[in-house]
Structures are given as structure tokens and as C-alpha cells.
C-alpha positions in Angstrom: -38.7 25.6 19.8 -37.7 27.8 16.9 -34.3 26.3 16.9 -35.7 22.8 16.5 -38.0 23.8 13.6 -35.1 25.6 11.9 -32.9 22.6 12.4 -35.5 20.2 10.8 -36.0 22.6 7.9 -32.3 22.8 7.3 -31.9 19.0 7.5 -34.7 18.5 4.9 -33.1 21.1 2.6 -29.7 19.4 2.8 -31.3 16.0 2.2 -32.9 17.3 -1.0 -29.5 18.2 -2.3 -28.2 14.6 -1.9 -27.8 12.6 -5.1 -29.1 9.2 -4.2 -27.7 6.2 -6.0 -29.8 4.3 -8.5 -31.0 0.8 -8.1 -28.2 -0.6 -10.3 -25.5 1.1 -8.2 -27.0 -0.3 -5.0 -27.3 -3.8 -6.3 -23.7 -3.9 -7.6 -22.4 -2.4 -4.3 -24.3 -5.1 -2.3 -22.9 -7.7 -4.6 -19.3 -6.5 -4.0 -19.9 -6.4 -0.2 -21.3 -10.0 -0.2 -18.5 -11.4 -2.3 -15.8 -9.7 -0.3 -17.4 -10.8 3.0 -17.5 -14.4 1.8 -13.9 -14.3 0.7 -12.7 -12.8 4.0 -14.8 -15.3 5.9 -13.2 -18.2 4.0 -9.7 -16.8 4.6 -10.3 -16.5 8.3 -11.8 -19.9 8.4 -8.8 -21.4 6.7 -6.4 -19.6 9.1 -8.4 -20.7 12.1 -8.3 -24.3 10.9 -4.6 -24.1 10.2 -3.8 -22.6 13.6 -6.1 -25.1 15.4 -4.4 -28.0 13.6 -1.0 -26.6 14.4 -1.8 -26.2 18.1 -3.3 -29.7 18.3 -0.1 -31.0 16.7 2.2 -29.2 19.1 0.2 -29.6 22.3 -2.1 -32.5 21.6 
């Protein structure tokens, strides 16, 4: 049981050393993730459409 208590205390001590990002950093990071996700989804959608059209042209 002592090991568990010591582990929790050490975890809390380490988490207090962490420099958490501010609201502006988080908002800008979320924006970058959303935009990049949308761009990649559009690219994959276009590739899927192109391959599907090509396969239908060859085999259909």
C-alpha cells in the first residue's frame, strides 16, 4: 500500500511541474487539426472518386 501512495504522490508532483498550454494555444492547435483533417479528407475523397470512376470505366 505504501508503494501505491508514494506513486500517486510522485505523479501529482510531476503533474505540477507541467507547463500547461494557454487557451489561445489550444484553440489555434484545434484549428490546425480541423483544417488539416478536412484537407486530407477532401484529398482522399477525390482519390476515391477518381479510382472508382477509373474502375467503372475499365470494368463497367
